[in-house]
C-alpha positions as CSV (number, residue, x, y, z in Angstrom):
1,M,28.3,-30.8,19.4
2,S,29.2,-30.2,22.9
3,K,27.2,-28.0,25.2
4,K,30.0,-25.4,25.2
5,A,30.1,-25.2,21.4
6,K,26.4,-24.8,21.2
7,S,26.3,-22.0,23.8
8,E,29.2,-20.2,22.1
9,A,27.5,-20.4,18.7
10,K,24.3,-19.0,20.3
11,K,26.3,-16.1,21.8
12,R,27.9,-15.4,18.5
13,R,24.5,-15.4,16.7
14,R,23.0,-13.1,19.3
15,A,25.9,-10.7,19.1
16,K,25.7,-10.7,15.3
17,K,22.0,-9.9,15.5
18,R,22.5,-7.1,18.0
19,A,25.2,-5.6,15.9
20,Y,23.0,-5.7,12.8
21,K,20.1,-4.1,14.6
22,A,22.4,-1.3,15.9
23,A,23.7,-0.7,12.4
24,Q,20.2,-0.5,11.0
25,R,19.1,2.0,13.8
26,A,22.2,4.1,13.0
27,R,21.4,4.0,9.3
28,Y,17.8,5.1,9.7
29,E,18.8,7.8,12.1
30,A,21.3,9.1,9.5
31,W,18.6,9.1,6.9
32,K,16.3,10.9,9.2
33,L,18.9,13.6,9.9
34,A,19.6,14.0,6.2
35,G,15.9,14.2,5.3
36,Q,16.1,11.2,3.1
37,N,13.5,9.1,4.8
38,A,10.7,9.8,2.3
39,K,8.7,7.3,0.3
40,S,10.4,5.2,-2.3
41,K,10.8,6.2,-5.9
42,R,8.6,3.3,-7.0
43,V,5.7,4.5,-4.8
44,N,6.0,8.1,-5.9
45,L,6.1,7.1,-9.6
46,R,3.0,4.9,-9.1
47,K,1.2,7.8,-7.4
48,Q,2.0,10.0,-10.4
49,R,0.7,7.4,-12.9
50,N,-2.6,7.0,-11.1
51,K,-3.3,10.7,-11.2
52,A,-4.4,10.3,-14.8
53,V,-7.3,8.0,-13.9
54,R,-10.5,10.0,-13.2
55,S,-13.3,8.2,-11.4
56,V,-15.8,11.0,-11.3
57,R,-15.6,13.4,-14.2
58,H,-15.7,12.3,-17.8
59,P,-14.4,15.3,-19.9
60,L,-13.2,13.1,-22.8
61,G,-16.3,10.9,-23.1
62,P,-17.0,7.5,-21.7
63,C,-14.4,6.0,-19.5
64,G,-14.9,2.4,-20.6
65,N,-15.7,1.1,-17.2
66,V,-18.7,-1.2,-17.4
67,G,-19.5,-0.5,-13.7
68,C,-19.6,3.3,-14.1
69,A,-23.0,4.7,-13.3
70,T,-22.3,7.8,-15.6
71,C,-21.1,5.9,-18.7
72,N,-23.2,2.8,-18.3
73,P,-26.3,3.6,-16.3
74,I,-28.0,0.2,-16.0
75,H,-29.9,-0.7,-12.9
76,Q,-27.1,-2.9,-11.4
77,N,-24.6,0.0,-11.6
78,L,-26.7,2.6,-10.0
79,P,-26.2,3.3,-6.3
80,R,-28.8,1.8,-3.9
81,R,-31.2,4.2,-2.4
82,S,-33.6,3.7,0.4
83,V,-36.7,3.9,-1.8
84,R,-39.7,1.9,-0.9
85,R,-40.6,-0.6,-3.5
86,P,-44.2,-1.7,-4.2
87,A,-45.1,-5.0,-2.5
88,V,-45.3,-8.0,-4.8
89,Q,-48.6,-9.9,-4.6
């Protein structure tokens, strides 16, 4: 390729990129004005699904989590406290 052809191709690519970016800015501005720039439907549905998971209260019995301090209170699952332990001799 000649120098002229390369520089013309570069100019075309840059112009195409600028036009694409301008179109994207216009699109987002239109969404903003229409009030449609909220979270996606997928994110909202996932948020609704996760509301059913309760990590603190257990009204229906054990939650089934082996790491839960309420349902499975073994020493490893209990929160660490700053309690002084007796010295081992």
